C-alpha positions as CSV (number, residue, x, y, z in Angstrom):
1,M,0.0,0.0,0.0
2,A,1.3,3.4,-0.8
3,P,2.4,5.4,2.1
4,T,0.0,8.0,3.4
5,I,1.0,11.5,2.5
6,R,0.2,13.9,5.3
7,S,-0.4,17.5,4.6
8,P,2.5,19.6,5.9
9,F,-0.1,22.3,6.9
10,R,-2.0,19.7,9.1
11,R,1.2,18.6,10.8
12,T,2.1,22.2,11.5
13,L,-1.3,22.8,13.1
14,A,-0.9,19.7,15.3
15,L,2.6,20.8,16.5
16,L,1.3,24.3,17.2
17,A,-1.6,22.9,19.3
18,S,0.8,20.7,21.3
19,A,3.1,23.6,21.9
20,A,0.2,25.8,23.1
21,I,-1.0,23.1,25.5
22,L,2.5,22.6,26.9
23,A,2.9,26.3,27.3
24,Q,-0.3,26.6,29.2
25,A,0.7,23.6,31.4
26,G,4.0,25.3,32.1
27,V,2.4,28.6,33.1
28,S,-0.4,27.2,35.3
29,G,1.5,24.3,36.7
30,I,-1.4,22.0,35.8
31,A,-1.0,19.5,33.1
32,H,-4.0,18.1,31.1
33,A,-3.8,14.9,29.0
34,Q,-4.5,15.2,25.2
35,T,-7.7,13.7,24.0
36,A,-6.1,11.4,21.4
37,P,-2.8,10.8,19.7
38,E,-2.3,11.0,15.9
39,A,-2.6,7.9,13.8
40,A,0.5,5.6,14.2
41,A,3.2,5.9,11.6
42,P,3.9,2.9,9.4
43,G,5.7,0.1,11.2
44,M,4.5,1.2,14.7
45,A,2.0,-0.6,16.9
46,T,-1.6,0.2,16.4
47,P,-3.1,2.2,19.2
48,P,-6.0,0.7,21.2
49,A,-9.4,0.8,19.7
50,A,-10.6,3.5,22.2
51,A,-7.8,5.7,21.1
52,Q,-8.6,5.2,17.4
53,T,-12.2,6.2,17.8
54,A,-11.3,9.4,19.6
55,P,-11.6,12.6,17.6
56,A,-8.6,14.2,16.1
57,P,-6.8,17.0,17.9
58,A,-8.6,20.2,17.7
59,A,-7.2,23.4,16.3
60,P,-5.5,25.6,18.9
61,Q,-8.4,28.0,19.0
62,Q,-10.7,25.2,19.9
63,V,-8.8,23.9,23.0
64,P,-10.9,24.5,26.2
65,P,-9.4,27.0,28.6
66,I,-7.2,25.7,31.4
67,Q,-8.9,25.8,34.8
68,S,-6.6,27.4,37.4
69,T,-6.8,26.5,41.1
70,V,-5.0,29.8,42.2
71,P,-7.5,32.1,44.0
72,N,-7.9,35.5,42.5
73,N,-8.9,37.2,45.8
74,G,-6.5,38.4,48.5
75,P,-7.3,38.5,52.3
76,A,-10.5,40.1,53.4
77,S,-10.5,43.8,52.9
78,V,-10.5,46.2,55.9
79,A,-11.7,49.1,53.8
80,D,-15.1,49.3,55.3
81,L,-13.7,49.1,58.8
82,A,-11.1,51.8,58.2
83,E,-13.6,54.1,56.5
84,G,-15.7,54.2,59.6
85,L,-12.7,55.0,61.9
86,L,-10.5,57.4,60.0
87,D,-12.6,60.5,61.0
88,A,-12.1,59.7,64.7
89,V,-8.3,59.7,64.4
90,V,-6.6,63.1,64.5
91,N,-3.2,64.6,63.9
92,I,-1.7,66.6,66.8
93,S,0.6,69.5,66.1
94,T,2.5,71.1,68.9
95,S,4.8,74.0,69.2
96,Q,7.2,75.0,72.0
97,N,8.9,78.3,72.5
98,V,12.6,77.6,73.1
99,K,15.4,80.1,73.9
100,D,18.2,79.9,71.4
101,D,20.8,79.9,74.2
102,E,19.3,77.1,76.2
103,G,22.0,74.5,76.8
104,A,24.6,76.6,74.9
105,G,28.1,76.7,76.4
106,P,30.8,79.3,76.0
107,A,31.7,80.1,72.5
108,P,34.8,78.3,71.2
109,R,37.9,80.4,70.2
110,A,40.5,79.8,67.5
111,P,44.1,79.3,68.6
112,D,46.0,82.5,68.9
113,G,48.0,83.2,65.7
114,S,45.7,81.0,63.6
115,P,45.2,82.4,60.0
116,F,41.4,81.9,60.5
117,Q,41.3,83.5,64.0
118,E,39.6,86.7,62.7
119,F,36.9,85.0,60.7
120,F,36.3,82.4,63.5
121,N,35.9,85.0,66.2
122,D,33.7,87.3,64.1
123,F,31.3,84.4,63.5
124,F,30.9,83.4,67.1
125,N,30.8,87.0,68.3
126,K,27.8,87.5,66.1
127,K,26.2,84.4,67.5
128,Q,26.8,85.7,71.0
129,G,25.3,89.0,70.0
130,N,22.1,87.2,69.1
131,K,22.0,85.4,72.4
132,G,18.7,85.3,74.1
133,G,16.4,85.0,71.1
134,N,13.6,82.5,70.9
135,H,12.4,80.1,68.2
136,N,9.6,77.6,67.9
137,V,10.1,73.8,67.9
138,S,7.2,71.9,66.3
139,S,6.3,68.2,66.4
140,L,3.6,65.9,65.1
141,G,1.8,63.0,66.6
142,S,-1.5,61.2,66.6
143,G,-4.5,60.9,68.8
144,F,-8.2,59.8,68.8
145,V,-11.5,61.2,69.9
146,I,-13.2,59.2,72.7
147,D,-16.2,61.5,73.2
148,P,-18.2,63.5,70.7
149,T,-17.9,66.6,72.9
150,G,-14.2,66.8,72.2
151,Y,-12.1,64.6,74.5
152,I,-9.0,63.3,72.8
153,V,-6.4,60.7,74.0
154,T,-2.8,60.8,73.0
155,N,0.7,60.1,74.5
156,N,2.2,62.3,77.1
157,H,5.4,62.5,75.1
158,V,3.6,63.9,72.1
159,I,2.4,67.0,73.9
160,E,4.9,67.3,76.8
161,G,6.3,70.8,77.2
162,A,4.1,72.2,74.4
163,D,3.0,75.8,74.6
164,D,0.4,75.4,71.9
165,I,-1.5,72.2,70.8
166,E,-3.5,72.1,67.6
167,I,-5.8,69.3,66.5
168,N,-6.0,68.6,62.8
169,F,-9.1,66.6,61.7
170,A,-9.5,64.3,58.7
171,N,-11.8,66.9,57.0
172,G,-9.1,69.5,57.1
173,S,-10.6,71.5,60.1
174,K,-8.3,72.6,63.0
175,L,-9.1,73.3,66.6
176,K,-6.9,74.5,69.5
177,A,-6.8,72.0,72.4
178,K,-6.1,72.4,76.1
179,L,-4.5,69.8,78.3
180,I,-6.9,68.2,80.8
181,G,-4.5,65.8,82.5
182,T,-1.4,63.7,82.0
183,D,0.1,60.6,83.5
184,T,3.9,60.2,83.0
185,K,3.9,56.6,84.4
186,T,1.8,55.3,81.5
187,D,2.7,58.0,79.0
188,L,-1.0,59.0,78.5
189,S,-2.7,62.4,78.2
190,V,-6.2,63.7,77.7
191,L,-6.9,66.8,75.7
192,K,-10.1,68.8,75.1
193,V,-11.3,70.8,72.1
194,E,-14.6,72.8,71.7
195,P,-16.2,71.6,68.5
196,K,-19.3,73.3,67.0
197,T,-20.8,70.0,66.1
198,P,-20.4,66.5,67.7
199,L,-17.2,64.7,66.6
200,K,-16.9,61.2,65.3
201,S,-15.6,59.1,68.3
202,V,-14.4,55.6,69.1
203,K,-14.6,53.5,72.2
204,F,-12.3,51.3,74.2
205,G,-12.5,47.5,73.8
206,D,-11.2,44.8,76.2
207,S,-7.5,44.1,75.4
208,S,-7.5,41.2,77.9
209,K,-9.5,39.2,75.4
210,M,-7.0,39.7,72.6
211,R,-4.8,36.8,71.7
212,I,-1.4,36.5,70.0
213,G,-2.2,36.1,66.3
214,D,-5.3,38.3,66.3
215,W,-5.6,40.8,63.6
216,V,-5.2,44.5,64.5
217,M,-5.2,47.8,62.6
218,A,-3.3,50.9,63.4
219,I,-4.2,54.4,62.3
220,G,-2.0,57.4,62.7
221,N,0.2,60.2,61.2
222,P,3.5,58.5,60.3
223,F,6.2,61.0,59.3
224,G,3.5,63.8,59.1
225,F,1.9,62.2,56.0
226,G,-1.6,62.4,57.5
227,G,-4.0,59.6,58.3
228,S,-2.5,56.2,57.3
229,V,-3.8,52.7,57.9
230,T,-1.6,49.7,58.6
231,V,-2.7,46.1,59.4
232,G,-0.9,43.3,61.3
233,I,-1.3,40.9,64.1
234,I,-0.6,40.9,67.9
235,S,2.8,39.3,68.1
236,G,3.3,39.4,71.8
237,R,1.6,40.4,75.1
238,G,2.7,41.6,78.5
239,R,6.0,43.1,77.2
240,N,8.2,45.0,79.6
241,I,10.4,47.5,77.8
242,N,11.4,49.4,80.9
243,A,9.4,52.5,79.7
244,G,7.7,52.9,83.1
245,P,6.6,51.1,86.3
246,Y,3.5,49.6,84.8
247,D,4.8,48.2,81.6
248,N,2.4,45.6,80.1
249,F,2.6,46.4,76.4
250,I,0.9,44.8,73.5
251,Q,3.5,44.0,70.8
252,T,2.3,44.2,67.2
253,D,3.8,44.0,63.7
254,A,1.3,46.4,62.3
255,A,3.6,49.2,61.0
256,I,4.1,51.9,63.6
257,N,6.5,54.7,62.8
258,K,7.5,58.2,64.0
259,G,4.3,60.2,64.2
260,N,2.1,57.2,65.0
261,S,2.6,57.8,68.8
262,G,-0.7,58.4,70.5
263,G,-2.7,56.8,67.7
264,P,-5.1,53.9,68.3
265,L,-4.7,50.2,67.7
266,F,-8.0,48.7,66.8
267,N,-9.4,45.2,66.9
268,M,-11.5,43.9,64.0
269,K,-14.6,45.3,65.7
270,G,-13.4,48.8,65.5
271,E,-12.7,49.0,69.2
272,V,-9.5,50.6,70.6
273,I,-7.5,47.9,72.4
274,G,-4.2,49.7,72.5
275,I,-2.5,53.1,72.2
276,N,0.6,53.1,70.0
277,T,3.5,54.3,72.1
278,A,6.9,53.0,71.2
279,I,8.9,51.1,68.5
280,I,12.2,49.3,68.5
281,S,14.2,50.3,65.5
282,P,17.8,51.2,64.7
283,S,16.7,53.6,61.9
284,G,13.5,55.1,63.4
285,G,11.3,53.3,61.0
286,S,9.1,50.2,61.5
287,I,10.9,46.9,61.6
288,G,7.8,45.1,62.7
289,I,8.2,45.6,66.5
290,G,5.8,48.2,67.9
291,F,4.3,48.5,71.3
292,S,0.9,49.7,72.5
293,V,-0.5,50.5,76.0
294,P,-3.3,48.0,76.4
295,S,-6.8,49.4,76.9
296,E,-7.3,47.4,80.1
297,L,-4.7,49.7,81.6
298,A,-5.3,52.9,79.6
299,S,-9.1,53.1,80.0
300,G,-8.9,53.5,83.8
301,V,-6.2,56.1,83.6
302,V,-8.1,58.1,80.9
303,E,-11.3,58.1,83.0
304,Q,-9.4,59.4,86.0
305,L,-7.7,62.1,84.0
306,R,-11.1,63.2,82.6
307,E,-12.7,63.3,86.0
308,Y,-9.9,64.5,88.3
309,G,-7.2,65.8,85.9
310,E,-4.8,63.4,87.6
311,T,-4.5,59.7,88.5
312,R,-5.5,58.3,91.8
313,R,-3.9,55.0,92.3
314,G,-4.2,52.4,95.0
315,W,-1.3,51.9,97.4
316,L,-0.4,48.9,99.5
317,G,2.7,50.3,101.3
318,V,5.1,47.4,101.1
319,R,8.6,46.9,99.9
320,I,8.9,44.1,97.4
321,Q,11.5,42.1,95.6
322,P,11.4,39.2,93.1
323,V,11.1,35.6,94.2
324,T,14.1,33.8,92.7
325,D,14.4,30.0,92.3
326,D,16.6,29.8,95.4
327,I,14.1,31.8,97.5
328,A,11.3,29.7,96.2
329,D,13.1,26.6,97.2
330,S,13.9,28.0,100.7
331,L,10.2,28.8,101.2
332,G,9.0,25.5,99.9
333,L,7.3,27.0,96.8
334,D,7.0,24.7,93.9
335,S,8.1,27.4,91.5
336,A,9.4,31.0,91.5
337,K,6.2,33.1,91.7
338,G,4.7,36.0,93.6
339,A,6.2,39.1,95.1
340,L,8.3,38.8,98.3
341,V,7.6,41.5,100.9
342,A,10.9,42.8,102.1
343,G,9.4,45.4,104.4
344,V,6.3,47.3,105.4
345,I,6.2,51.1,105.2
346,K,5.5,52.9,108.5
347,G,2.0,54.3,108.6
348,G,1.0,52.5,105.4
349,P,-2.2,50.6,104.7
350,V,-0.7,47.3,106.0
351,D,1.2,48.7,108.9
352,D,-1.4,47.0,111.1
353,G,0.3,43.6,110.7
354,S,-2.0,42.2,108.1
355,I,1.0,41.8,105.8
356,K,4.5,41.1,107.2
357,A,8.0,41.1,105.9
358,G,8.8,37.7,104.5
359,D,5.3,37.1,103.2
360,V,5.0,36.1,99.5
361,I,2.0,37.7,97.9
362,L,0.5,35.2,95.5
363,K,-2.9,36.8,94.7
364,F,-4.3,40.3,94.9
365,D,-8.0,40.9,94.6
366,G,-8.5,37.6,92.8
367,K,-5.7,38.3,90.3
368,A,-2.7,35.9,90.3
369,V,0.7,37.6,91.0
370,T,3.0,35.6,88.7
371,E,6.0,37.7,89.1
372,M,7.0,40.7,91.2
373,R,6.1,43.4,88.6
374,D,2.5,42.2,88.4
375,L,1.8,43.4,91.9
376,P,2.4,47.1,91.5
377,R,0.3,47.2,88.4
378,V,-2.8,45.5,89.9
379,V,-2.5,47.5,93.1
380,A,-2.3,50.8,91.1
381,E,-5.3,49.8,89.0
382,S,-7.4,49.3,92.1
383,A,-9.6,52.0,93.6
384,V,-8.4,54.0,96.6
385,G,-10.1,52.9,99.7
386,K,-11.2,49.5,98.3
387,Q,-11.1,46.5,100.5
388,V,-9.4,43.5,98.8
389,D,-8.4,40.0,99.6
390,V,-4.7,39.2,99.5
391,V,-3.4,35.7,99.4
392,V,0.0,35.4,101.0
393,L,2.4,32.5,101.8
394,R,3.4,32.7,105.4
395,D,5.3,30.1,107.4
396,G,4.8,27.7,104.6
397,K,1.0,28.0,104.5
398,E,-1.3,30.1,102.3
399,Q,-3.4,32.6,104.1
400,T,-6.0,35.2,103.0
401,V,-5.9,38.6,104.6
402,K,-8.1,41.6,104.0
403,V,-6.5,45.0,103.2
404,T,-8.0,48.4,102.6
405,L,-5.9,50.3,100.0
406,G,-4.5,53.8,100.6
407,R,-3.7,56.3,97.9
408,L,-0.3,56.4,96.2
409,E,1.0,59.9,96.6
410,D,4.0,60.5,94.4
411,S,5.3,63.3,96.6
412,D,5.2,61.1,99.6
413,Q,6.9,58.1,98.2
414,P,10.5,57.3,99.0
415,G,13.6,57.9,96.8
416,G,11.9,60.0,94.2
417,A,8.9,57.9,93.3
418,D,8.7,59.4,89.8
419,D,11.8,57.3,89.0
420,A,10.8,54.4,91.2
421,A,8.6,51.5,90.5
422,P,5.1,51.3,91.9
423,D,4.8,51.0,95.7
424,G,8.2,52.5,95.8
425,S,10.2,49.6,94.4
426,Q,13.1,50.5,92.3
427,D,14.8,48.8,89.4
428,D,16.0,46.0,91.6
429,G,12.5,45.6,93.0
430,V,13.5,46.9,96.5
431,I,11.9,50.1,97.9
432,T,14.2,52.7,99.4
433,P,12.8,53.8,102.7
434,D,11.6,57.3,103.3
435,P,14.4,59.7,104.4
436,G,14.6,59.3,108.2
437,E,12.2,56.4,108.1
438,N,14.9,54.0,109.4
439,N,14.7,55.8,112.8
440,D,11.1,54.8,113.3
441,M,10.7,51.7,111.1
442,D,8.7,48.8,112.5
443,Q,10.8,46.2,114.2
444,P,11.3,43.1,112.0
445,D,8.2,40.9,112.0
446,T,8.9,37.7,113.9
447,G,5.7,35.8,113.5
448,D,4.8,33.4,116.2
449,Q,8.2,31.7,116.5
450,A,10.4,34.4,117.8
451,Q,10.1,37.2,120.3
452,P,12.4,40.3,119.8
453,A,14.5,41.0,122.8
454,P,12.7,43.6,125.0
455,D,14.3,47.1,125.4
456,Q,16.4,46.4,122.3
457,H,17.5,50.0,122.0
458,Q,18.5,50.2,125.7
459,G,21.2,47.5,125.6
460,K,22.1,45.2,122.8
461,G,22.4,41.6,123.8
462,Q,20.0,41.7,126.6
463,G,18.1,38.4,127.0
464,Q,20.8,36.5,125.0
465,T,22.2,34.4,127.8
466,A,24.0,31.7,125.8
467,P,27.6,31.5,127.3
468,D,29.2,31.7,123.9
469,A,26.7,34.1,122.4
470,A,29.3,36.8,121.8
471,T,31.8,34.4,120.3
472,P,32.2,34.9,116.5
473,K,30.8,32.1,114.5
474,N,31.5,31.0,110.9
475,V,28.2,30.0,109.1
476,L,27.7,29.7,105.4
477,G,31.0,31.4,104.7
478,L,30.1,34.3,107.0
479,S,31.9,35.4,110.2
480,L,29.2,36.5,112.5
481,S,29.2,38.6,115.6
482,L,26.8,40.3,118.0
483,L,25.9,43.9,117.4
484,S,27.7,46.1,119.9
485,P,28.5,49.8,120.1
486,E,31.9,48.9,118.7
487,T,30.6,47.0,115.6
488,R,27.9,49.6,115.0
489,K,30.6,52.3,114.9
490,A,33.0,50.2,112.8
491,F,30.4,49.5,110.1
492,G,28.3,52.6,110.5
493,I,25.2,50.6,111.4
494,A,22.1,52.6,112.5
495,E,20.7,52.2,116.0
496,S,17.4,51.1,114.5
497,V,19.0,47.9,113.0
498,D,18.9,44.7,115.0
499,G,20.2,41.3,114.4
500,V,23.6,39.6,113.9
501,V,26.4,41.5,112.1
502,V,28.5,40.0,109.3
503,T,32.2,40.9,110.0
504,E,33.9,38.9,107.3
505,V,32.8,37.0,104.1
506,T,34.9,34.1,102.8
507,P,35.9,34.8,99.2
508,G,34.3,32.4,96.7
509,S,31.7,31.2,99.2
510,A,28.0,31.0,98.3
511,S,27.3,34.0,100.5
512,A,29.9,36.0,98.6
513,E,28.3,35.0,95.3
514,K,25.0,36.3,96.7
515,G,26.5,39.7,97.4
516,L,26.7,39.6,101.1
517,K,29.5,41.8,102.5
518,P,30.9,42.9,105.9
519,G,28.6,45.3,107.7
520,D,25.4,43.5,106.5
521,V,23.1,42.5,109.4
522,I,21.2,39.1,109.4
523,V,17.8,40.0,110.8
524,E,16.0,36.7,110.2
525,V,16.7,33.2,108.9
526,A,13.7,31.4,107.5
527,Q,11.3,34.1,109.0
528,E,12.8,33.7,112.5
529,F,14.4,36.7,114.2
530,M,18.1,36.1,115.0
531,K,19.5,37.2,118.4
532,S,23.0,35.8,118.2
533,P,25.5,34.0,116.0
534,D,24.6,30.8,117.8
535,A,21.0,31.2,116.8
536,V,22.0,31.6,113.2
537,A,24.1,28.4,113.3
538,A,21.4,26.5,115.0
539,K,18.7,27.6,112.5
540,V,20.9,26.7,109.5
541,Q,21.6,23.3,111.0
542,S,17.8,22.8,111.5
543,L,17.1,23.7,107.9
544,K,19.7,21.2,106.7
545,Q,18.1,18.4,108.8
546,E,14.7,19.3,107.2
547,G,16.2,18.7,103.8
548,R,16.2,22.4,102.7
549,R,18.8,23.3,100.1
550,N,18.8,27.1,100.7
551,A,18.6,29.3,103.8
552,Q,16.5,32.4,103.3
553,L,18.1,35.4,105.1
554,M,16.5,38.8,105.7
555,I,19.5,41.2,105.4
556,A,19.5,44.7,106.6
557,S,22.1,47.2,105.2
558,A,23.8,49.6,107.5
559,N,21.0,52.2,107.1
560,G,18.2,49.7,107.5
561,D,17.2,48.8,103.9
562,L,15.9,45.3,103.9
563,R,16.3,42.6,101.3
564,F,15.9,38.8,101.2
565,V,18.8,36.5,100.0
566,A,18.6,32.7,99.6
567,V,22.0,31.2,100.3
568,P,22.7,27.6,99.2
569,M,23.7,25.4,102.2
570,E,26.7,23.3,101.2
């Protein structure tokens, strides 16, 4: 049989169709089988009958379209949400009148004989002649309206020191604002404008319900561009960035930049769950780490600023320090938690003995105190005069005591409370006593186990009748001795301090590693008042027999500051 002659044109069409199908498969990543192969060439096996009856390949224009599985829609739009909120977010412009010579030092002079001396001195003489002039310094930030009558919330650092505050609204209108109140500890301020018509406002939501991974939206005035919207998620909670005593920031990756300060962080319901305050960035721009004051903290502060023009915080009146792993072990706690009471402030709310030095506060008003910094925050958020239940660990047992809170007065707090943590605790978690407070501080709490020696200020050592009580002892790497007029004078120990004095510390010992030094006074061991070196040795031996690995010591410094130290017992 004569060979079949195929039309070159038909073969070209088939090749083009195949090429088109392969190209589509390459683009979409989805391959589709051809409907049928061409007739077999001479000498090749005959295709199956089903293949022979299939229709011939269609022309390229007849190939059905490739079905793609790639979605053509992005994430859900937040346009509707943003549209309803933009009008409530404002730009805040401030100006401050600054003297030109503020901070200026003496004018530099060129070396004598320098070829540029004349020009150099002429320039700075002119500068000195203009000394005393003023100029305005301007800044931009963000804020949001919380009341249609014109109350606006922003950051304190946005308006701090401003002589003039102007609010720029989304519709282009501007109004002068006055400062209602400010709180430096949370970096929040409330402003007031007088609008002719009610303003668009937003309300606070509950930040405690927000979880890591929830979507949030920030609106603000980055770099002075005007209202801008960014979206991200909550990437962390309870962040402490050492910005203030009540740090409990929400961390978000929604872009926050310079000028966003004071602006709101919204949940997807349009409620304010944070106030954008700070970023971490080497360049000043967003790198995805921004921080917002949570609404659970901010809302109470804002209400107080609106009502009183100031904050009125609860006050417990205790000195606190962290519970370390060693201290937890010495107290029999299963983990390091709570806030350890290092002392009670004279005349404070718990000076009645309801809370004692050595107690570990585990719960306050139903809220767990996981770590030391939790306590100042929950106390400060509580109403002045409120009676609350406080769960403490005392003598190895949990007890619940009732406490009526006082008011935290910054001017009355020790050691410059503006720089101290709440309840007076400082960076190390220990409160510095009031000036002169050591002279009338309560005697160390001794619980039911020990009785302080009577007339302690009349004669040290009275009632301590052990024959070798005055003999120096070496315990836990410490050389111990009774307090006497001589040792008080040698180490400068105040008359109000009682206990057993450390005269020497063995280098490299566990006590040395814990920072104990000569002149420190051991007031208590395991919540028992110490009268003599022998008493310290006996108590440490008793703790070893009980299987304790650490001895908890209450240590007084020379001026009476108290702290707790857990020393491993070798």
